[in-house]
N, C-alpha and C positions, 0 to 999 in steps of 0.2 A: 333572536338567537343566532341567525346566520351571520349577522354583522359581528357578533362577539367571536364567532369561530374564525371569521376572516382576520380580525385583529390578533387572535391567538396564533394563527398561522404566520402572520407577518412578524409578530414578536419572536416566534420560534426561528424564523428565517434570519432575523437580525442576530439572535444569539449564536446561531450556527456560523454566520459570517464573522462574528467576533472571535469565535473559537478557531475558525480557519486562519484568521490573521495572527492569532497567538501561535498556532502551529507553524506558520511561515517563519515567525521569529525563532522558534525552536529549531527549525530546519537550518537556518542560517547560523545559529550560535551553538548547535549541538557539539559537544566536545569529541564524541566518537562517531564512527561511521554508523554504528547500530542505532544511536540516538537519532541520527538523520533519517535512516530508513524507517524507524518507528514513526517519526514525524510525517514522512511522506505517506505512509500507510494510514495513519490517523487522518491526514488531510483527505485522502481518498474516501475514507469512510464518512467523514463529515460532508464531502461532496455528494455522496449517495443520499445521505439524509436531506441535504439541501435540495437536491433534485426532486425528491419525493414531496417535500413541503411546498416547493415552488409549483409542482404540478397540481397540488391541491389549491394553491392560491389562484392559479389561472384557470382552474376547472377542466383540465385535460388529463386523462389517465395515461397518455402516451409517455409521459415523463417517467412513470414508474418502470416501464419496460426498459427505457434507456438507463435508468438507475441500476437495475438488476444486471444489465450487460456491463456497465461500468464497474460494478462491484466484482464481477467475475474477472474482468481485465485487471483490476487492482490487485486481487489475490494472486493471479498468475504472475504478474510483474514483480510483486514482492518476493515470491518464492524464487523466481529466476534471478533477481538481483542478489538475494542472500546466497543462493547456490553459486553464483559467479564469484562473489567475493570470498567464499569458503574454498573453492577448488580452482579458481582462476580459469575455469572453462565451464561451458554449459553441457558438454557431452558426457559427463561423468554419471554413471548409474547411481541411483540412490541406494542400491544394495550395499555398495562398498562402505558407505558412511555408517550403516548400522552394525557391520561386522568389525569395523576398525581396520580393514584390509586396504591400505592405501597403495599397495604395490602396483596396481593396475591403473591408477589415476595419473594424470599428467604431472602433478606435483610429486607423487610417490616415485615415478620412474626417474625423475631427475635427482631426487635425494638418494635413491638406492644405487644409482650408477656413479654417484660422486661428481656429477657434472655441476658446474656453476651456471645458474640461469641469470 
């Protein structure tokens, strides 16, 4: 039974690696920026799954802690990149985006004053 579980884990790891390779192809050929960001985020999620399966294969539970940390970093990085491409700055408060008030953002100041950037 233990041998069958080992083969199942190795098979799952192989399928995850194939999925990661397909996501790299999507990253390189994505027509828009958001397709590429989605591919990077999905690649990070598959990396977390691969780390968990790999830690089961080698029999060490330390990999699960590393996978959780990597998942947190992947989430924060995705939010930061999306916010940067939305506002062209990382110091914009998220409250302005919900109210639609862009007068206090970097982009909003330039547009309201009539300056060309």
